[in-house]
N, C-alpha and C positions, 0 to 999 in steps of 0.2 A: 065205398062207404066213407072213407076219410075225406075225399073231395066233396061229397054231398054234404057231409057234416060241416065242413069248413064254409061252404057256400051258404048253408042255412044259418050258421052263426053270424055271417057277415050280411045276412038278409039279402042275398043275391039269388036265392031260389027257395021255393016252398019246401017244407020238411018232407022227407021221403025216406023210405026204408031201402030203396034200391038205388044203385049208382045211376047217375044221369048219363044218357047217351051224349056223345060229343056234339051232336047237332043241337042239343038243348042247353049247352053250356053258355054262360054269359061271356061277353068279350073279355079277353085277358086283361085289357086295359082297365076295365072296371074293377076287376079283382085286385090288380096291382095298386090302384088308387086307394081302395078300401083298406088293404093290408098296410099301406104306408101310414094312413091315418091312425090305424090301431096301434102301430109301433111307436108313433110319435106322441100319441095321446097320453092321457094321464092314467094309463093302466098300471096295476100293481106289478111288482117284480115277477111274481109267479105267473101272472097272466101273460106277461111278455115272453117269458121262457116257454110257456105253453104255445103261444102263437108262433114263436120261432120254430118249435118242433113241428107244428102243422105245416109251416112253409117248407121245411126240409122234406117232409113226407110228400107235399105237393110237387116239389121239383123232381122227386125220385119216381113218382108214379103217374103223373099226368102225361097226356099226349104231347110230345114235343112240338108237333105241328100247331096245336092250340096255344102252347106256352109262348112260342116265338114268332107267331105270324099275326100281323095286324088284320083288322076287319077289311073285307074286300072292297069296301066302298071307295076309298081313296088310298091307294097303296103308298104313294110317296109320303103324304102327310101321316099315314098310319105308321110307317117305319120310324119316322122322326119322333112321333109321340111315344111309340113303344120303347125306343132307346132312352128317352127322357124319363119315362116311368120306371124302367128297370134301374136306371142310374139313381133315381130318387129312392127306390125301394132298398137298393144296396146301401145307400147312405143312411137310411133309417135303421137298417139292420146293424150297421157298424156303430151307429150312435147308441145302440143299446149296451155296448161294451166300451163306451168312450172313457178315457182316462180323466180323472178330476184335474182341474186346472189350479195352478198356484194363484193366490190372491194378488201377489205382486211379482216383480221381476228380480227380487233379491233373495228370496227364500226358496227352500225345497220342501216338498210334502213329506211327511213321515211315511214309513212303510205301511203303517196301519191304514192310511188313506186309500191304499190300493187293494185292501183285503178282499173286497167283493168282485174285483175286476176279472180274475181268472175264471170264476164260476159263470160269469156272463159271457166271456169271450169264447169259451169252448163251444157252446151251442151255436153261436153266431158263425164260427168257423165251419161247423158241420153243415149248417144250412147253406152257406156260400159254396162249400165244396160240392154239395148236391146240385146246386144251380150250375156250377161250372162243368160238372160231369155230364149233365143233360145237354148243356149248351155245346160242349165239345163233341158229343156223340151225334148231335143233329147236323153239324157242319153247315157251311154257308152263312154263318152269322158273324162275319168278321167285324162289321161295324158295331154290332151289339157287344161283342167281346172287347173291342177297343174302348167302349163306353164304361163297362163295369170293371175292366182290368186294372186301371190305375188305382181306384180306391181300394179294391181288393188287395192289391199288392202292398199298398201302404199299411193296411190293416194287418196283413200277414207278417210283414217285417217288424211292425210294432210289437207283435206278440210272440214271435219265435225267438226273441233275444232273452237272455237270462237276466232279467231285471226284477225290480220289486213288484211290478204289476203282473208278473207271469208266474205260473206254476208248471210242474213237469207235464201235466195233462194239457194245459192251455198251449204250452210250447209245441207239444206233439201235434195238437189240432191245427195250430197255425202253420206248422211245417207241412202237414198234409194239404192244407189249403194252398200253400205256395206251389206244391207239386201238381195239384189239380189245375192251377192256372197255367202252368207250363204245358201240361198235356192238352188242355183245351185249345191253346193257340198253336200247338206244335213247335214251341220254342225249346231249344236245346238246354239252356241254362239261364241263370238270372241275367247275365250280361246280354245274351241274345234277346231275352225278354225286353230289356230296356232299349237296346240299340237296333234290334231287327237286323236284317241283312240288306237293306236298301231297296227291297222290292215292295210293291204294293200289297202283296199277299202276306209278307212277313214283316209288317211294320213293328217298330218298337213303341213302348208306352212311356218313354222317358218324359216327353213333353206333357203328357197327361198327369204324371206324378208331380212334376214341377208346378203344374197349374194348381194342384191340391196343396202342396207344401208352401208355395211362395207367400200366400197371405199370412201364414203362420211364422214366417222367417224374417219378419221385420224387426227393427231394433227394439221396439216396444213390446213385442209379443212372443219372441222365440223362446224366452225363458219360462213362459207360463206352463208349457207342456213339456215334460221331461223327455218324451219319446221323439219329439220333432227333430231334434238335432241328430239323434241316432239313425232315424230313417233317412234323413238327408245325407249323412255321412255314408251310410250303406249304399245309397243310390249312387252318389258321386264316385265312390271307389270301385263300382262295377263298370263305369263308363271309361273307355279308353279311346285313343285316337283312331280314326279321324272323327268319331262321333261326338267327342267332348267339345271341340272348338265351336261349333254352331250354337251350343248352349252356354258358352262361357259367360255372357252377360247375366245369366240367371244363376249360375253356379258360384261365381266369384264373390258377390256381396255376402251371402250367408257364411262362406268360408272365412272371410275377413272378420265378420262379427264374432264367430267362434274364436278366432285367433286373438282378438282383442280382449277377450274376457279375462277377468282376474282370477277365476278358479283354474288351477293347473290342469284339471281333467278336460275342461272345455277348451282351454288354450292348446293342449296337446292334440285334441281332435281337430281344431282349426288348422294347426300346422300340418297335420297329416293330410288334410284335404288340400291345402295349398301346395304341398309337395306333389301330390297326385296330379294337380292341375299343371304344375311346371313340367312334369315328366310326360304328360299326355297332350300337350298343346304345342303346336309348331312355334318356333322361336319368333317368326315374323308376326304371328298373331299376338304373342305376349308383348312384343315391342310396340304394337299398335296402340294408340291412345295412351302411351306411357304406362301401360299396365305392369310391365316388368319392374319399373322403378317404384310403383306403388307397392308391389309385393315386397321388394327389397326393404323399403322403409318400414313396412309392417312387421317384417321378420327381424330386422337389425336391432330394433329396440329390445327384443327378448334377450339379447346378449348381456344385458345388465341384470338379468334375474339371477337368483341363486338356486333355482330348481334344476337339479342335474338332468332330469328327463327332458325338460323343456330345452335346455342348452343343447343336449345331444340331438334332438329332433331339428332344432333350428340350424345348427351347423351343417347337418346333412342336407337339409333343404337349400340352404344358401349356396352350398358347393355346386348344386345343379343349376341354381338360378343365376349365379355369377357368369356362367358360360353364355347365358342369353344376353346379359347386360353388356359384356365386353369380351374382347378376344383374350383368352388366357395368356398371362405374361410369358409362360414357357413356350408359347407358339410364335412369339414375335422374334424376328431375326435380330441378331446382335447389333445390327446397324440402325435399328429402329429407335427413334427417340420417343420415349414414353414417360408420361407423367403418372404419378401414383393414381390408382383408381380404386374401385370397390374392393377388389381382392386385397389391396394393401390396407384399406380401412378395416376390413374384417380381421385380417391377420394381426394387425397392430393392436386392436382392442383385445383379441383373444390372448395374445402374449402378455399384454399388460395385466389382464385379470389373472393369468396363470402365475405371475410372479408372486402375488400376495395370497393366492388361494391356499387354504389349509384343510378344507373339507376333503376327505378321502374320495367320496363319490364324485365330486366335481373335478378333482385332480385326474381321476381316471377318464372321465368324459373328455376333458380338454386334451389329455395326452393321446387318447385314441383318435380324436378328430383331427389332430395336427398333421400327421403324415400326408394325407391327400392334399392338404392345402400347400404343403411344402413342394410336393410334386407339381402342383398347378403353377406355383410361382416360378420355378426354375431359377435362372440366374438372377431374377429380380429379388431373390432372398437376400441379396447383398444389402438391400435397404433395411433389413430387419436383423442383421447379425448380432448387434449388441443385445437386443431383447432375447433373441434365441439363446445366446450364451448364458444370460442370467437364468433363463428357464431351465436349460440343461443342467447347470450347476446346482440349482435348487432342487430339481426333481430327482437327480441321481443320488443325492445325499440322504433321501428319506426312503425307508423301506416301505413296501406295499405288499405284504403277505396276503394270501399264500401264493398267488400267481405272479406277483410282481408286474402287474399290467402296466402301471405308470412308467416304471424304469425301462421296461422293454420297448414301449412305444417311444419314449424319449431317445433311447439309443437309436431307434429307427429314424427319428427326426434328425438326429445328429449326422447319421450316415448320409441321408439324402441332402442335407445342407452342405456337407463337405464336398459331395460329388458335384453339386450344382454351383457352388461358389468357392471352389478350392483355391483360386489365386488370392482370395482375400482372407484365407484362414491361417496363413503363416504367423501373423501377429498374435493369434489366439492359441497356438499350439501348446505353449507352456502351461497356461491355465487349464486347458481342457485335458492335457496329459496327466496333470496331477490329480484331477478329479477322476479320470478313468482308472488310474492305478489304484487310487484309494477304493473305488468301487470294486475292482477286481480282487483286492485284498480282502474286503468285507465279504464278498460272495464266496470266495474259496475257503473262508474260515467260518462261515455261517452254517452250523450243523442243523439248524431248523428248516432250512430250505430243502424242498424235495429235489432229488437228483436231476430230473428232467429240467426243472426250472433253473437250477444252478448251472447246468451245462449250457442252457440257452443264454442265460445272462452273461456267462463267461465268454461264450462264443461271440455274442454281439459286441461285448466290450472290446475284445481283441480285434474284431473287424474295424471298430472305430479307431483303435490305435494304429492299425495298419494304414488306414486312410489318412490319418494325420501324418504318419511317416512318409507317405507319398507326397503330401503337401510340402513337407520340409526336405524333399529330395533325398530321403534316406538317412537324414542326420539323427533320427531317433534310435536307430538300431544300435549304434555305439553306446548311447546312454543306457538303453535297456539291458545291454550285456553287463553293465557295471552294477546292476541291482544286487544288493547284499542278500545272499541266500539265507542268512540267519534271520532275516526280518520277515520272510514270507514262506509260505508252504511250498512243497514240491509241486502241488497242482498249479499254483500260480506261476512257478518257474516254467512249467511245461507250456502253459498258455502263452507266456511272453516269448518263449523260444519260437513259436510259430510266426511271430512278427518278422523274423529274419527271412521268411519266404518272400516270394515276389509280391510287391505291393500292388494294390488295386486302386487305381486312380479313377 
């Protein structure tokens, strides 16, 4: 009855009280064309919702052979026409729940502008889920699934995220739609859906998704729809090597656009995308066409920002990118003559900014990011000892409760620096020793510090003193034994007593 009623409404069959036999049904191509016209036409909102419900019922109850088989006159042209029509119908369905666009590329829409989207998205998800369920059960329709899969995936990803244009019900419907897509194609998960497994039977739909997104990801258009950047980022972050490299020319430009944006949230998303590209693209491919240098310049400029989250993401990304650009200084033999490179430029700028930084959040980010850079530099840290000394002295003087993250990380930096450049540390022993003794005195007398933090700080400070003692060939031990016990606590004296143990160079 439902199918007969739908065909009658679309003027594809005479009115009848009884269901039509399959031999009397019109070609599915004719029905699909008429449904697309109805969905795109100027129908009211309620009429569209009713039509979407009828489509859902059609996909659930109609004969799959009739739904997915072309007319027998010309099979080759019929299959191509059927794929085009289903693709157009799916696009028309998705258009019923399209997000409103921003009028320009500088502003964002208020949450109220998306108020009606969830109520339209949920029935569209249900109709598409019904289509995929019948398509998956029928089997043998790989080409048709590859046609409708990309737009369906983009739609599902748009609506299963917790955003202003979704509700709990629309997110659940979109999640069910994504699961139906995976079942229909026999894909294990989202990554398998995008990349496939290299066989013709289990192809991925990444290329199709990029075909949809790319026109919307230009410099002039990507900011007009809030969802586009999120769908792109979700897609990119699912793709790993070796599948990412062939699509790099299409994935890199949008990532750079996001990275260059003035809003921190967009910039962070772009940096995350670029970092994923660096980690999942062979170094040889990144060096080709000077791509790695382009990435370096795009990221390096962010070191001048004052956003702690941006600085943290950039320093982490640069650490992995620098290995692609040049051989790590610590890996070069001592006999190699080496000019300062990108590692030196990054470290020099970071240390310069650290000297004058007063914001607690930024100080913690800088201090936490510094140890791996010191490891990477190795003996080449000798080039930066003066700046490292200033940073160490400045950061150890300032408390950072409750975890003392900055002080602990700077003590780690000092230890790594002493181990890497110990022959050049002798002239700095006096200044550093005074700073470390003052820190130890403060730590041992600070009643506000939690015991685990105090013990860790004291232990790391003592280790630094022992390393300095090794640089001075044991000359500090006699000085430390002369410390006036009336000026410090018994805890500090116990800590200093451990320095007389074997030094660790």
